C-alpha positions in Angstrom: -3.6 -27.9 23.0 -7.3 -28.7 24.0 -8.3 -31.7 26.0 -11.6 -33.5 26.0 -13.4 -33.9 29.3 -15.4 -37.0 30.3 -18.6 -35.1 29.7 -17.8 -34.2 26.1 -16.8 -30.6 26.8 -13.6 -29.3 25.3 -11.4 -27.6 27.8 -9.1 -24.8 26.6 -11.1 -24.1 23.4 -11.6 -20.4 22.6 -15.0 -19.0 22.8 -16.9 -18.6 19.5 -17.1 -14.7 19.8 -13.3 -14.6 20.4 -12.5 -16.2 17.1 -14.7 -13.7 15.1 -13.2 -10.8 17.0 -9.6 -11.9 16.2 -10.5 -12.6 12.6 -12.0 -9.2 12.3 -9.1 -7.6 13.7 -6.6 -9.4 11.5 -8.7 -8.6 8.5 -8.6 -4.9 9.5 -4.8 -5.0 9.9 -4.4 -6.7 6.6 -6.5 -4.0 4.9 -4.6 -1.2 6.6 -1.2 -2.7 5.6 -2.6 -3.3 2.0 -3.6 0.4 1.8 -0.1 1.5 3.1 1.6 -0.7 0.5 -0.5 0.5 -2.3 0.1 4.3 -1.3 3.8 3.5 -1.0 4.0 1.8 -4.4 2.0 4.7 -6.0 4.3 7.3 -4.6 7.4 5.5 -5.8 6.0 5.2 -9.3 5.3 8.8 -9.2 8.7 9.7 -8.0 10.3 7.5 -10.7 8.2 8.9 -13.5 9.2 12.5 -12.4 12.8 11.5 -12.3 12.5 10.1 -15.9 10.8 13.3 -17.0 13.6 15.4 -15.6 16.1 13.4 -17.7 14.4 13.8 -21.1 16.0 16.0 -23.8 14.3 19.0 -25.2 13.5 17.1 -28.4 11.9 14.2 -26.4 9.9 16.7 -24.4 8.7 18.3 -27.6 7.6 14.9 -28.9 5.2 14.5 -25.8 4.1 18.1 -25.9 5.8 19.4 -22.8 8.1 22.3 -22.5 11.4 22.3 -20.6 10.0 24.6 -17.8 6.8 22.5 -17.4 8.9 19.3 -17.0 11.3 21.0 -14.6 8.4 22.3 -12.5 6.7 18.8 -12.5 10.0 17.1 -11.6 10.5 19.5 -8.7 7.1 18.6 -7.0 7.3 16.5 -3.9 6.4 12.8 -4.3 3.3 13.0 -2.1 1.5 15.5 -4.5 
């Protein structure tokens, strides 16, 4: 906690440049974690959609215009691609 000196100066208060520096670093970390979260969610959605594709019947695949071999090949791809 800061204290006020008799001459009006505040003792223990951070320097102005320090506040900006910490705010910038916090914003950078927040942006980094947001990008990691967005990437992770996108990969999970892709993994789940490929899993669902692998479970479709031949009739359902024909309805969406995909052959059984195309569906199997797509479902076998790794989640990061």
